[in-house]
C-alpha positions as CSV (number, residue, x, y, z in Angstrom):
1,M,92.1,81.1,80.4
2,I,94.0,78.1,82.0
3,A,95.0,77.1,78.6
4,L,96.4,80.9,77.9
5,L,98.2,80.6,81.6
6,K,99.7,77.3,80.5
7,E,100.9,78.7,77.2
8,A,102.7,81.4,79.0
9,G,104.6,78.6,80.9
10,L,103.3,78.8,84.3
11,D,103.1,76.0,86.5
12,D,100.0,74.3,87.9
13,P,100.0,76.1,91.4
14,T,100.6,79.5,89.7
15,I,97.9,79.2,87.1
16,S,95.4,78.0,89.9
17,W,96.2,81.0,92.1
18,A,96.1,83.2,88.8
19,V,92.6,82.1,87.8
20,D,91.5,82.8,91.4
21,L,93.0,86.4,91.3
22,L,91.8,87.1,87.7
23,Y,88.1,86.1,88.6
24,L,88.3,88.3,91.6
25,F,89.1,91.1,89.4
26,I,86.6,90.6,87.0
27,T,84.1,90.4,90.0
28,A,85.4,93.9,91.3
29,C,84.9,95.2,87.7
30,A,81.3,93.9,87.8
31,A,80.6,95.0,91.0
32,E,81.7,98.6,90.3
33,Q,80.0,98.4,87.0
34,S,76.7,97.7,88.8
35,V,76.9,101.1,90.7
36,Y,76.7,102.7,87.3
37,V,73.7,100.9,86.2
38,D,71.9,101.3,89.6
39,K,72.5,105.2,89.3
40,E,71.4,105.0,85.5
41,S,68.1,103.4,86.9
42,E,67.9,106.3,89.0
43,G,68.1,108.8,86.1
44,Q,71.8,109.7,86.8
45,T,74.3,109.4,84.0
46,E,78.0,107.9,84.7
47,A,79.3,111.3,83.8
48,G,77.1,112.7,86.8
49,V,78.3,109.7,89.2
50,V,82.1,110.5,88.0
51,K,81.3,114.2,88.8
52,A,79.8,113.7,91.9
53,L,83.3,111.9,93.0
54,E,85.2,114.6,91.8
55,D,83.4,117.3,94.1
56,Y,83.7,114.9,97.1
57,Y,87.6,114.3,96.4
58,A,87.5,118.4,96.1
59,T,86.3,118.8,99.9
60,V,88.7,116.4,101.2
61,S,90.6,117.8,104.3
62,A,94.2,118.4,103.6
63,E,94.9,118.2,107.4
64,R,93.1,114.8,107.9
65,Y,93.9,113.2,104.5
66,P,97.1,114.6,103.3
67,M,97.8,112.0,100.7
68,V,94.4,111.7,99.4
69,F,94.1,115.6,98.9
70,A,97.6,115.8,97.1
71,L,96.3,113.2,94.9
72,R,92.8,114.3,94.5
73,R,93.1,115.2,90.8
74,Q,94.8,112.2,89.8
75,L,92.4,110.0,91.5
76,M,89.8,110.6,88.8
77,V,92.4,110.9,85.8
78,G,91.7,108.2,82.8
79,T,88.9,106.3,81.4
80,G,87.5,103.3,82.9
81,D,89.0,101.4,79.6
82,E,92.3,102.7,80.1
83,R,92.3,101.8,83.9
84,G,91.2,98.5,83.3
85,S,93.4,97.9,80.6
86,W,96.5,99.0,82.7
87,A,95.0,96.8,86.0
88,L,94.9,93.8,83.7
89,K,98.6,94.3,82.7
90,V,99.6,95.0,86.0
91,L,97.8,91.7,87.3
92,I,99.3,89.6,84.2
93,N,102.7,91.0,84.6
94,G,102.7,90.1,88.3
95,I,101.4,86.7,87.8
96,L,103.9,86.1,85.1
97,G,106.6,87.2,87.6
98,T,105.5,85.6,90.7
99,P,105.4,82.0,91.1
100,A,103.0,80.7,93.6
101,E,104.8,79.6,96.9
102,I,102.6,76.8,98.0
103,V,104.0,74.7,101.0
C-alpha cells in the first residue's frame, strides 16, 4: 500500500496518514461484515438483515428525524460492493487531493 501511495506522488507525511485512514476503512468494513456473519450463525440471511433495516427506516418519525425520514429509501440503495467501491474512490481521491499538514 505504501509503495502504491508513493507511486501516486504523495509525500511521506500524507502516506503515513493515508495508510492509517485506509486501514480504518478496512477495519470498519470488517466490523460491518461481522454483523452479517453473526446474524447468519443465528439463522438469518443477509437479505433478512437488510430487510430489517429497511423496515426500521420505514418507521422513523418525520417530525423527530426529518432528514433521515426524507432519505429513508436512499439509505438502503446499492449493493455492498457498489457502496464499498464508491467509498474507496472517495477516500483515494481525498487522499490524493489533500496533503497532510503536519506541524
